[in-house]
DSSP file (Angstrom, degrees, kcal/mol; ACC not computed):
  #  RESIDUE AA STRUCTURE BP1 BP2  ACC     N-H-->O    O-->H-N    N-H-->O    O-->H-N    TCO  KAPPA ALPHA  PHI   PSI    X-CA   Y-CA   Z-CA
    1    1 A M              0   0    0      0, 0.0     2,-0.2     0, 0.0     0, 0.0   0.000 360.0 360.0 360.0 137.4  -71.1   81.2   19.7
    2    2 A E        -     0   0    0      1,-0.1     2,-0.2     0, 0.0     3,-0.1  -0.524 360.0-117.0 -83.2 148.5  -73.8   78.6   20.2
    3    3 A K        -     0   0    0     -2,-0.2     2,-0.1     1,-0.1    -1,-0.1  -0.532  38.8 -96.9 -78.6 149.9  -75.1   77.8   23.6
    4    4 A S        -     0   0    0     -2,-0.2    -1,-0.1     1,-0.1     0, 0.0  -0.397  22.1-143.5 -66.9 142.3  -74.6   74.3   24.9
    5    5 A K  S    S+     0   0    0     -2,-0.1    -1,-0.1     2,-0.1     2,-0.1   0.597  70.1 103.5 -83.7 -10.7  -77.6   71.9   24.4
    6    6 A R  S    S-     0   0    0      1,-0.1     2,-0.3     0, 0.0    -2,-0.1  -0.421  79.6-113.2 -72.1 146.5  -77.0   70.2   27.7
    7    7 A K        -     0   0    0     -2,-0.1     2,-0.4     1,-0.0    -1,-0.1  -0.620  30.6-148.6 -77.0 135.9  -79.2   71.0   30.6
    8    8 A R        -     0   0    0     -2,-0.3     2,-0.3    -3,-0.0    -1,-0.0  -0.845  10.5-125.8-105.4 143.4  -77.4   72.8   33.4
    9    9 A F        -     0   0    0     -2,-0.4     2,-0.2     4,-0.0     3,-0.0  -0.654  22.2-129.2 -83.4 141.2  -78.4   72.5   37.0
   10   10 A S     >  -     0   0    0     -2,-0.3     4,-2.5     1,-0.1     5,-0.2  -0.535  22.9-114.0 -82.2 159.6  -79.0   75.6   38.8
   11   11 A R  H  > S+     0   0    0      1,-0.2     4,-2.3     2,-0.2     5,-0.2   0.899 118.0  48.7 -60.9 -41.4  -77.3   76.1   42.1
   12   12 A R  H  > S+     0   0    0      2,-0.2     4,-2.5     1,-0.2    -1,-0.2   0.892 109.9  51.8 -66.8 -40.0  -80.5   75.9   44.0
   13   13 A G  H  > S+     0   0    0      2,-0.2     4,-2.3     1,-0.2    -2,-0.2   0.899 110.4  48.9 -63.6 -40.3  -81.6   72.8   42.2
   14   14 A F  H  X S+     0   0    0     -4,-2.5     4,-2.4     2,-0.2    -2,-0.2   0.941 112.5  46.9 -64.3 -46.9  -78.3   71.1   43.0
   15   15 A L  H  X S+     0   0    0     -4,-2.3     4,-2.3     1,-0.2    -2,-0.2   0.884 111.4  52.1 -63.2 -38.3  -78.5   72.1   46.7
   16   16 A K  H  X S+     0   0    0     -4,-2.5     4,-2.2     2,-0.2    -1,-0.2   0.927 111.3  46.8 -63.6 -44.4  -82.1   70.9   46.9
   17   17 A G  H  X S+     0   0    0     -4,-2.3     4,-2.3     1,-0.2    -2,-0.2   0.889 112.1  50.3 -64.3 -39.9  -81.1   67.5   45.4
   18   18 A A  H  X S+     0   0    0     -4,-2.4     4,-2.3     2,-0.2    -1,-0.2   0.894 110.6  49.6 -65.9 -39.7  -78.1   67.1   47.7
   19   19 A A  H  X S+     0   0    0     -4,-2.3     4,-2.2     2,-0.2    -2,-0.2   0.904 111.3  48.6 -66.3 -41.3  -80.3   67.9   50.8
   20   20 A I  H  X S+     0   0    0     -4,-2.2     4,-2.2     2,-0.2    -2,-0.2   0.909 111.9  49.9 -65.2 -41.3  -83.0   65.3   49.7
   21   21 A G  H  X S+     0   0    0     -4,-2.3     4,-2.2     2,-0.2    -2,-0.2   0.906 111.3  48.1 -63.1 -42.5  -80.2   62.7   49.1
   22   22 A A  H  X S+     0   0    0     -4,-2.3     4,-2.2     1,-0.2    -1,-0.2   0.897 111.4  50.3 -65.7 -40.0  -78.7   63.3   52.6
   23   23 A A  H  X S+     0   0    0     -4,-2.2     4,-2.1     2,-0.2    -1,-0.2   0.893 109.6  51.4 -65.5 -38.7  -82.1   63.2   54.2
   24   24 A T  H  X S+     0   0    0     -4,-2.2     4,-2.0     1,-0.2    -2,-0.2   0.921 110.4  48.3 -64.0 -43.8  -82.8   59.9   52.5
   25   25 A L  H  X S+     0   0    0     -4,-2.2     4,-2.1     1,-0.2    -1,-0.2   0.898 110.6  51.8 -63.2 -40.3  -79.6   58.4   53.7
   26   26 A A  H  X S+     0   0    0     -4,-2.2     4,-2.1     1,-0.2    -1,-0.2   0.902 110.0  47.8 -65.3 -40.8  -80.1   59.5   57.2
   27   27 A T  H  X S+     0   0    0     -4,-2.1     4,-2.4     2,-0.2    -1,-0.2   0.877 110.2  52.4 -70.0 -35.2  -83.6   57.9   57.4
   28   28 A K  H  X S+     0   0    0     -4,-2.0     4,-2.3     2,-0.2    -1,-0.2   0.910 110.1  48.7 -64.2 -40.8  -82.3   54.6   56.0
   29   29 A A  H  X S+     0   0    0     -4,-2.1     4,-2.1     1,-0.2    -2,-0.2   0.899 111.5  49.3 -65.6 -39.5  -79.6   54.5   58.6
   30   30 A Q  H  X S+     0   0    0     -4,-2.1     4,-2.2     2,-0.2    -2,-0.2   0.890 111.0  50.1 -67.0 -38.5  -82.2   55.3   61.4
   31   31 A L  H  X S+     0   0    0     -4,-2.4     4,-2.2     2,-0.2    -2,-0.2   0.912 110.9  48.6 -65.5 -41.9  -84.5   52.5   60.1
   32   32 A A  H  X S+     0   0    0     -4,-2.3     4,-1.7     1,-0.2    -2,-0.2   0.900 112.2  49.0 -65.0 -39.7  -81.7   50.0   60.0
   33   33 A E  H  X S+     0   0    0     -4,-2.1     4,-1.8     1,-0.2    -1,-0.2   0.891 110.4  51.1 -66.7 -39.3  -80.6   50.9   63.5
   34   34 A A  H  X S+     0   0    0     -4,-2.2     4,-1.8     1,-0.2    -2,-0.2   0.883 108.4  51.9 -66.1 -38.1  -84.2   50.6   64.7
   35   35 A Q  H  X S+     0   0    0     -4,-2.2     4,-1.0     1,-0.2    -1,-0.2   0.874 108.9  50.7 -66.4 -36.2  -84.6   47.2   63.2
   36   36 A Q  H  < S+     0   0    0     -4,-1.7     3,-0.3     1,-0.2    -1,-0.2   0.883 109.5  50.2 -68.5 -37.5  -81.4   46.0   64.9
   37   37 A V  H  < S+     0   0    0     -4,-1.8    -1,-0.2     1,-0.2    -2,-0.2   0.860 108.0  54.0 -68.2 -35.5  -82.6   47.2   68.3
   38   38 A Q  H  < S+     0   0    0     -4,-1.8    -1,-0.2     1,-0.2    -2,-0.2   0.733 103.7  57.0 -74.3 -22.5  -85.9   45.5   67.9
   39   39 A S     <  +     0   0    0     -4,-1.0    -1,-0.2    -3,-0.3    -4,-0.0  -0.668  53.6 152.7-113.9  79.1  -84.5   42.0   67.2
   40   40 A P        +     0   0    0      0, 0.0     2,-0.3     0, 0.0    -1,-0.1   0.246  26.6 137.2 -87.7  15.7  -82.2   41.1   70.1
   41   41 A S        -     0   0    0     -3,-0.1     2,-0.4     1,-0.0    -2,-0.0  -0.455  29.4-178.9 -69.1 125.2  -82.7   37.3   69.6
   42   42 A R        -     0   0    0     -2,-0.3     2,-0.1     0, 0.0    -1,-0.0  -0.962  25.2-118.4-125.0 142.2  -79.5   35.5   69.9
   43   43 A G        -     0   0    0     -2,-0.4     2,-0.2     1,-0.1     0, 0.0  -0.451  30.1-113.7 -76.9 151.2  -78.9   31.8   69.5
   44   44 A A        -     0   0    0     -2,-0.1    -1,-0.1     1,-0.1     3,-0.1  -0.507  36.5 -97.7 -81.2 153.8  -77.6   29.7   72.4
   45   45 A A        -     0   0    0     -2,-0.2    -1,-0.1     1,-0.1     2,-0.0  -0.449  45.8-104.7 -68.6 142.3  -74.2   28.1   72.2
   46   46 A P        -     0   0    0      0, 0.0    -1,-0.1     0, 0.0     3,-0.1  -0.356  37.7-104.0 -68.2 149.7  -74.2   24.5   71.2
   47   47 A L        -     0   0    0      1,-0.1     2,-0.0    -3,-0.1    -3,-0.0  -0.456  42.4-101.3 -71.2 144.6  -73.7   21.9   73.9
   48   48 A P        -     0   0    0      0, 0.0    -1,-0.1     0, 0.0     2,-0.0  -0.349  38.4-114.0 -67.5 148.6  -70.2   20.3   73.8
   49   49 A S     >  -     0   0    0      1,-0.1     4,-2.3    -3,-0.1     5,-0.2  -0.235  27.2-104.5 -75.3 169.2  -69.9   16.8   72.3
   50   50 A A  H  > S+     0   0    0      1,-0.2     4,-2.3     2,-0.2     5,-0.2   0.861 122.7  54.1 -63.1 -35.3  -69.1   13.7   74.3
   51   51 A R  H  > S+     0   0    0      2,-0.2     4,-2.1     1,-0.2    -1,-0.2   0.904 108.3  48.2 -66.3 -40.9  -65.6   13.8   72.8
   52   52 A A  H  > S+     0   0    0      2,-0.2     4,-1.3     1,-0.2    -2,-0.2   0.904 112.1  49.2 -66.5 -40.9  -65.0   17.4   73.9
   53   53 A L  H  X S+     0   0    0     -4,-2.3     4,-1.8     1,-0.2     5,-0.3   0.907 110.9  50.3 -63.6 -41.1  -66.3   16.6   77.5
   54   54 A A  H  X S+     0   0    0     -4,-2.3     4,-2.5     1,-0.2    -1,-0.2   0.881 106.8  54.8 -65.0 -37.5  -64.0   13.6   77.6
   55   55 A A  H  < S+     0   0    0     -4,-2.1    -1,-0.2     1,-0.2    -2,-0.2   0.821 112.9  43.4 -65.0 -30.2  -61.0   15.7   76.5
   56   56 A E  H  < S+     0   0    0     -4,-1.3    -1,-0.2    -3,-0.2    -2,-0.2   0.793 125.0  29.7 -84.5 -29.2  -61.7   18.1   79.3
   57   57 A T  H  < S+     0   0    0     -4,-1.8    -2,-0.2    -5,-0.1    -3,-0.2   0.790  99.9  80.0-106.1 -31.4  -62.3   15.7   82.1
   58   58 A E  S  < S-     0   0    0     -4,-2.5     3,-0.1    -5,-0.3     2,-0.0  -0.460  85.5-100.4 -81.3 151.6  -60.3   12.5   81.5
   59   59 A P        -     0   0    0      0, 0.0     2,-0.2     0, 0.0    -1,-0.1  -0.301  43.2 -99.1 -67.3 154.9  -56.6   12.2   82.3
   60   60 A V        -     0   0    0      1,-0.1     2,-0.2     2,-0.0    -5,-0.0  -0.530  38.0-113.4 -76.7 137.7  -54.1   12.6   79.5
   61   61 A S        -     0   0    0     -2,-0.2    -1,-0.1     1,-0.1    -3,-0.0  -0.484  15.7-155.4 -71.2 137.8  -52.7    9.4   78.0
   62   62 A T        +     0   0    0     -2,-0.2     2,-0.9     2,-0.0    -1,-0.1   0.458  63.1 108.9 -93.2  -2.0  -49.0    8.8   78.6
   63   63 A D        +     0   0    0      2,-0.0     2,-0.4     0, 0.0    -2,-0.1  -0.667  46.7 168.7 -77.4 107.1  -48.6    6.5   75.6
   64   64 A V        -     0   0    0     -2,-0.9     2,-0.5     0, 0.0    -2,-0.0  -0.970  37.1-122.0-124.7 135.1  -46.6    8.7   73.1
   65   65 A E        -     0   0    0     -2,-0.4     2,-0.4     2,-0.0    -2,-0.0  -0.643  28.4-141.2 -76.2 124.0  -45.0    7.5   69.9
   66   66 A V        -     0   0    0     -2,-0.5    -1,-0.0     1,-0.1     0, 0.0  -0.716  10.0-161.0 -90.0 134.2  -41.3    8.3   70.1
   67   67 A L        +     0   0    0     -2,-0.4     2,-0.3     2,-0.1    -1,-0.1   0.108  58.2  97.2-102.2  21.6  -39.7    9.5   66.9
   68   68 A T        -     0   0    0     34,-0.0     2,-0.3     4,-0.0    -2,-0.1  -0.740  59.7-141.9-110.7 160.1  -36.1    8.7   67.8
   69   69 A E        -     0   0    0     -2,-0.3    -2,-0.1     1,-0.1     0, 0.0  -0.843  13.2-136.6-114.4 153.1  -33.8    5.8   67.0
   70   70 A D  S    S+     0   0    0     -2,-0.3    -1,-0.1     1,-0.2    -2,-0.0   0.902 100.6  13.0 -74.7 -41.5  -31.3    4.1   69.3
   71   71 A H  S    S-     0   0    0      4,-0.0    -1,-0.2     3,-0.0     2,-0.0  -0.648  82.2-176.7-136.4  77.1  -28.6    3.8   66.6
   72   72 A P    >   -     0   0    0      0, 0.0     3,-1.4     0, 0.0     4,-0.4  -0.344  36.9-119.5 -75.5 158.8  -29.4    5.9   63.6
   73   73 A G  T >> S+     0   0    0      1,-0.3     4,-1.0     2,-0.2     3,-0.7   0.659 106.5  77.1 -68.2 -15.7  -27.3    5.9   60.5
   74   74 A A  H 3> S+     0   0    0      1,-0.2     4,-2.0     2,-0.2    -1,-0.3   0.716  78.8  71.3 -69.6 -19.3  -26.8    9.7   61.0
   75   75 A D  H <> S+     0   0    0     -3,-1.4     4,-1.8     1,-0.2    -1,-0.2   0.909  97.8  49.7 -60.5 -40.5  -24.3    8.9   63.7
   76   76 A F  H <> S+     0   0    0     -3,-0.7     4,-2.1    -4,-0.4    -1,-0.2   0.899 107.9  53.4 -62.9 -40.5  -21.9    7.7   61.0
   77   77 A M  H  X S+     0   0    0     -4,-1.0     4,-2.6     1,-0.2    -1,-0.2   0.863 105.1  54.2 -64.5 -35.1  -22.5   10.9   59.1
   78   78 A V  H  X S+     0   0    0     -4,-2.0     4,-2.4     2,-0.2    -1,-0.2   0.910 108.0  50.1 -64.1 -40.9  -21.6   12.9   62.2
   79   79 A D  H  X S+     0   0    0     -4,-1.8     4,-2.0     2,-0.2    -2,-0.2   0.891 111.0  49.3 -63.1 -39.2  -18.3   11.0   62.4
   80   80 A V  H  X S+     0   0    0     -4,-2.1     4,-1.3     2,-0.2    -2,-0.2   0.925 110.8  49.2 -65.2 -44.8  -17.6   11.8   58.7
   81   81 A I  H  <>S+     0   0    0     -4,-2.6     5,-1.6     1,-0.2     4,-0.5   0.900 111.2  50.3 -62.1 -40.8  -18.4   15.5   59.1
   82   82 A K  H ><5S+     0   0    0     -4,-2.4     3,-1.1     1,-0.2    -1,-0.2   0.884 106.2  55.7 -63.8 -38.5  -16.0   15.6   62.1
   83   83 A S  H 3<5S+     0   0    0     -4,-2.0    -1,-0.2     1,-0.3    -2,-0.2   0.793 103.8  54.6 -67.1 -26.6  -13.3   13.9   60.1
   84   84 A F  T 3<5S-     0   0    0     -4,-1.3    -1,-0.3    -3,-0.3    -2,-0.2   0.592 113.6-120.3 -79.7 -10.7  -13.5   16.7   57.5
   85   85 A G  T < 5 +     0   0    0     -3,-1.1     2,-0.4    -4,-0.5    -3,-0.2   0.727  51.2 164.6  80.2  22.4  -12.9   19.3   60.2
   86   86 A I      < -     0   0    0     -5,-1.6    -1,-0.2     1,-0.2     3,-0.1  -0.615  16.4-172.9 -75.2 126.2  -16.2   21.1   59.7
   87   87 A E        +     0   0    0     -2,-0.4    27,-3.1     1,-0.2    25,-0.4   0.823  61.5  28.7 -91.8 -34.2  -16.9   23.3   62.7
   88   88 A Y  E     -a  114   0A   0     25,-0.3     2,-0.4    24,-0.1    27,-0.2  -0.963  51.9-165.7-133.5 145.3  -20.4   24.6   62.1
   89   89 A I  E     -a  115   0A   0     25,-2.5    27,-3.1    -2,-0.4     2,-0.6  -0.966  11.9-163.1-128.1 114.4  -23.5   23.4   60.4
   90   90 A A  E     +a  116   0A   0     -2,-0.4     2,-0.3    34,-0.2    27,-0.2  -0.870  28.9 144.0 -98.9 122.1  -26.2   26.1   59.8
   91   91 A A  E     -a  117   0A   0     25,-2.4    27,-2.0    -2,-0.6    -2,-0.1  -0.988  47.8-112.3-153.9 158.5  -29.6   24.7   59.0
   92   92 A M        -     0   0    0     -2,-0.3     2,-0.3    25,-0.2    27,-0.1  -0.701  45.0-101.4 -88.7 146.5  -33.3   25.2   59.5
   93   93 A P        +     0   0    0      0, 0.0     2,-0.3     0, 0.0     5,-0.1  -0.525  58.2 156.3 -67.0 131.1  -35.1   22.6   61.7
   94   94 A A    >   -     0   0    0     -2,-0.3     3,-0.7     1,-0.1     7,-0.2  -0.992  52.0-125.0-155.7 153.5  -37.0   20.2   59.4
   95   95 A S  G >  S+     0   0    0     -2,-0.3     3,-1.1     1,-0.2     4,-0.3   0.723 102.1  71.9 -73.9 -20.3  -38.4   16.7   59.5
   96   96 A S  G 3  S+     0   0    0      1,-0.3    -1,-0.2     2,-0.1     3,-0.1   0.775 112.9  25.7 -70.6 -24.3  -36.5   15.7   56.4
   97   97 A F  G <> S+     0   0    0     -3,-0.7     4,-2.2     1,-0.1    -1,-0.3  -0.128  80.9 126.5-127.4  39.1  -33.1   15.7   58.3
   98   98 A R  H <> S+     0   0    0     -3,-1.1     4,-2.6     1,-0.2     5,-0.2   0.869  73.3  55.1 -61.1 -38.7  -34.4   15.1   61.8
   99   99 A G  H  > S+     0   0    0     -4,-0.3     4,-2.3     2,-0.2    -1,-0.2   0.908 109.0  46.0 -64.1 -43.0  -32.1   12.1   62.2
  100  100 A L  H  > S+     0   0    0      2,-0.2     4,-2.6     1,-0.2     5,-0.2   0.912 112.2  51.8 -65.9 -42.0  -29.0   14.1   61.4
  101  101 A H  H  X S+     0   0    0     -4,-2.2     4,-2.0     1,-0.2    -2,-0.2   0.940 111.3  47.3 -57.2 -48.6  -30.1   16.9   63.7
  102  102 A E  H  X>S+     0   0    0     -4,-2.6     4,-3.1     1,-0.2     5,-0.6   0.894 112.3  49.6 -62.5 -40.8  -30.6   14.5   66.5
  103  103 A S  I  X>S+     0   0    0     -4,-2.3     5,-2.7     1,-0.2     4,-0.6   0.884 109.2  51.0 -68.5 -38.3  -27.2   12.8   65.9
  104  104 A I  I  <5S+     0   0    0     -4,-2.6     6,-2.5     3,-0.2     7,-0.3   0.919 119.3  37.4 -63.5 -41.8  -25.3   16.2   65.9
  105  105 A I  I  <5S+     0   0    0     -4,-2.0     4,-0.3    -5,-0.2    -2,-0.2   0.958 131.4  23.8 -75.5 -52.1  -26.9   17.2   69.1
  106  106 A N  I  <5S+     0   0    0     -4,-3.1    -3,-0.2    -5,-0.2    -2,-0.1   0.938 131.7  32.2 -85.9 -49.8  -27.0   13.9   71.1
  107  107 A Y  I  <<S+     0   0    0     -4,-0.6    -3,-0.2    -5,-0.6    -4,-0.1   0.926 127.9  37.7 -76.1 -45.8  -24.3   11.7   69.6
  108  108 A G  S > <S-     0   0    0     -5,-2.7     3,-1.0     1,-0.0    -1,-0.2   0.546 100.8-127.6 -85.8  -6.7  -21.8   14.4   68.6
  109  109 A G  T 3   -     0   0    0     -6,-0.3    -4,-0.2    -4,-0.3    -3,-0.1   0.635  52.7 -83.8  71.2  12.6  -22.5   16.6   71.7
  110  110 A N  T 3  S+     0   0    0     -6,-2.5     2,-0.4    -7,-0.2    -1,-0.2   0.821 101.2 118.4  56.8  35.2  -23.1   19.6   69.4
  111  111 A K    <   +     0   0    0     -3,-1.0    -1,-0.2    -7,-0.3     3,-0.1  -0.996  64.1  17.6-132.2 128.5  -19.4   20.3   69.2
  112  112 A N  S    S+     0   0    0     -2,-0.4    -1,-0.2   -25,-0.4   -25,-0.2   0.906 135.9  36.8  43.1  71.9  -17.3   20.2   66.0
  113  113 A P  S    S-     0   0    0      0, 0.0     2,-0.5     0, 0.0   -25,-0.3   0.354  91.7-168.5 -91.2 144.7  -19.7   20.4   64.2
  114  114 A E  E     -a   88   0A   0    -27,-3.1   -25,-2.5    -3,-0.1     2,-0.5  -0.857  20.3-130.9 -95.6 130.7  -21.9   22.8   66.2
  115  115 A R  E     -a   89   0A   0     -2,-0.5     2,-0.6   -27,-0.2   -25,-0.2  -0.718  17.9-161.7 -87.5 124.4  -25.4   23.0   64.8
  116  116 A L  E     -a   90   0A   0    -27,-3.1   -25,-2.4    -2,-0.5     2,-0.5  -0.926  13.2-139.7-105.7 121.0  -26.7   26.5   64.3
  117  117 A T  E     -a   91   0A   0     -2,-0.6     2,-0.3   -27,-0.2   -25,-0.2  -0.696  20.9-164.8 -83.1 125.9  -30.5   26.8   64.0
  118  118 A C        -     0   0    0    -27,-2.0     3,-0.1    -2,-0.5     6,-0.0  -0.820  20.2-149.2-111.5 151.0  -31.5   29.4   61.4
  119  119 A C  S    S+     0   0    0     -2,-0.3     2,-0.3     1,-0.1    -1,-0.1   0.558  81.4  34.7 -94.7 -10.1  -34.9   30.9   60.9
  120  120 A H  S  > S-     0   0    0      1,-0.1     4,-1.6   -29,-0.0     3,-0.2  -0.997  74.0-125.9-147.2 147.8  -34.7   31.4   57.1
  121  121 A E  H  > S+     0   0    0     -2,-0.3     4,-2.1     1,-0.2     5,-0.2   0.883 108.3  55.0 -60.9 -40.1  -33.2   29.5   54.2
  122  122 A E  H  > S+     0   0    0      1,-0.2     4,-2.0     2,-0.2    -1,-0.2   0.886 109.7  45.2 -66.0 -38.6  -31.3   32.4   52.9
  123  123 A S  H  4 S+     0   0    0      1,-0.2    -1,-0.2     2,-0.2    -2,-0.2   0.801 111.4  55.4 -72.9 -26.8  -29.5   33.1   56.2
  124  124 A S  H  < S+     0   0    0     -4,-1.6    -2,-0.2     1,-0.2   -34,-0.2   0.878 113.0  40.0 -70.4 -38.2  -28.8   29.4   56.5
  125  125 A V  H  <        0   0    0     -4,-2.1    -2,-0.2     1,-0.2    -1,-0.2   0.847 360.0 360.0 -79.6 -35.3  -27.0   29.2   53.1
  126  126 A G     <        0   0    0     -4,-2.0    -1,-0.2    -5,-0.2    -2,-0.2   0.476 360.0 360.0 -73.0 360.0  -25.2   32.6   53.5
């Protein structure tokens, strides 16, 4: 049988190489740590802008845009749903049917149909 042509490492050679590699890694880590300790320079926080200062010190404006209607068309839909005898409506809160939501709660008194708020579409449909 022929001997393999590949060079084999001796056990001592392997251990010597592993020790040198570990020592090299340890010294690199110590050098990096020493460099971090030597440079403690930190930047100062930026000064707040005039807008940020005004937001903190000036009173809050009471002018708020109201998103409700006095007589929305959804009131009629609540009457139609009541005429069909539907007892419950399970739905997720969403801006696309905000008017119907408001009419069921405010105009219909949230009774027949009672609006059930769901956290996920699948539970709302099921």
